[in-house]
C-alpha positions in Angstrom: 26.7 17.5 57.5 24.2 15.5 58.2 21.8 17.3 56.4 23.6 17.5 53.4 23.6 14.1 53.4 19.7 13.9 53.9 18.9 16.2 50.8 21.8 13.7 49.0 19.7 10.9 49.7 16.7 12.4 49.5 17.9 13.7 45.7 18.6 10.1 45.0 15.6 8.6 45.3 13.8 10.9 43.5 16.5 11.0 40.9 16.0 6.7 40.9 12.4 7.3 41.1 12.0 8.9 37.5 15.2 7.6 36.3 12.6 4.1 36.4 9.9 5.9 35.1 11.4 6.5 32.4 12.5 3.4 31.9 9.1 1.9 32.4 8.2 4.4 29.8 10.7 3.1 27.4 9.4 0.0 27.6 5.5 0.7 26.9 6.9 2.3 24.1 8.7 -0.9 22.9 6.4 -3.2 23.2 3.3 -0.7 20.6 5.9 -0.3 18.4 7.3 -3.9 18.6 3.4 -4.9 18.4 2.6 -2.1 15.1 5.9 -3.8 13.3 3.8 -7.5 13.7 1.3 -6.4 12.4 2.7 -3.9 9.6 5.3 -7.7 8.4 2.0 -9.9 8.4 0.1 -7.4 6.2 3.3 -6.9 3.6 2.8 -11.1 4.2 -0.6 -10.3 2.7 0.1 -8.5 0.8 3.7 -10.8 -0.5 1.7 -13.8 -1.3 -1.8 -12.4 -2.6 -0.2 -10.1 -5.7 0.0 -11.7 -8.8 2.4 -10.2 -11.3 0.6 -9.4 -14.8 3.7 -8.4 -17.3 1.9 -6.7 -20.3 4.9 -5.9 -23.4 4.7 -3.5 -26.8 7.6 -3.2 -29.1 7.6 0.0 -31.5 7.4 -1.1 -35.1 8.4 0.3 -37.7 5.0 1.7 -38.9 4.6 3.2 -36.0 8.3 5.1 -36.0 7.0 6.7 -39.5 3.6 6.4 -38.9 4.2 9.1 -35.4 7.6 10.0 -36.0 6.7 12.9 -32.6 8.8 11.2 -29.9 5.5 12.4 -27.3 2.7 11.1 -29.8 4.6 7.8 -30.3 4.5 7.3 -26.0 1.3 8.1 -25.8 0.2 5.6 -28.4 2.4 3.1 -26.4 1.0 3.9 -23.3 -2.6 3.2 -25.1 -1.9 0.0 -26.6 -0.1 -1.3 -23.2 -3.2 -0.3 -21.4 -5.6 -2.3 -23.8 -2.9 -5.2 -23.8 -3.2 -4.6 -20.3 -7.2 -5.0 -20.2 -7.1 -8.1 -21.5 -4.5 -10.3 -19.0 -6.8 -8.5 -16.4 -9.9 -10.5 -18.2 -8.0 -13.4 -18.9 -6.8 -13.8 -15.2 -9.9 -12.4 -13.2 -13.1 -13.4 -15.9 -15.4 -12.6 -12.6 -16.1 -9.4 -12.1 -17.3 -7.7 -8.8 -21.1 -6.9 -9.1 -24.1 -4.4 -7.6 -27.3 -4.7 -8.0 -28.1 -0.2 -8.9 -31.4 1.4 -8.3 -33.6 0.6 -10.8 -33.8 2.6 -14.0 -36.7 5.4 -14.9 -38.5 2.9 -17.2 -38.4 0.2 -14.0 -35.7 -2.1 -15.2 -32.6 -3.7 -13.0 -29.5 -3.3 -13.4 -26.0 -3.8 -12.5 -22.4 -2.1 -12.0 -19.7 -4.3 -12.4 -15.8 -3.9 -11.1 -12.9 -4.9 -10.7 -10.8 -3.4 -7.6 -6.8 -3.9 -7.6 -3.5 -3.1 -5.0 -1.1 -2.1 -7.1 2.3 -2.7 -6.3 4.8 -0.2 -7.4 7.9 -2.7 -8.3 11.0 -0.5 -7.1 
């Protein structure tokens, strides 16, 4: 009977050790996940606070309906006109694009590249 009690005690100690190890491992994972959640919250807040909303619209006219009877063609024209309007709104909101110097041209003249870089957030 004493041997059975010793074996049960040893098993209890082993299971307690394993359980404690798993608990510490779980707490470690929780800490990592919490750190990641905080980092994502900071990034999301930064993204939300830095966003500027630019709204463009285009209303179809009677002339559009007469000139483009196909729904697909009208949609293509509407997209083109929305892009045109969006371009002007962007230029009004952000007048100066980023500049970067490029290698000289074959004739020795310097030239630059101008660009805009945007992050676009889709409204859900």
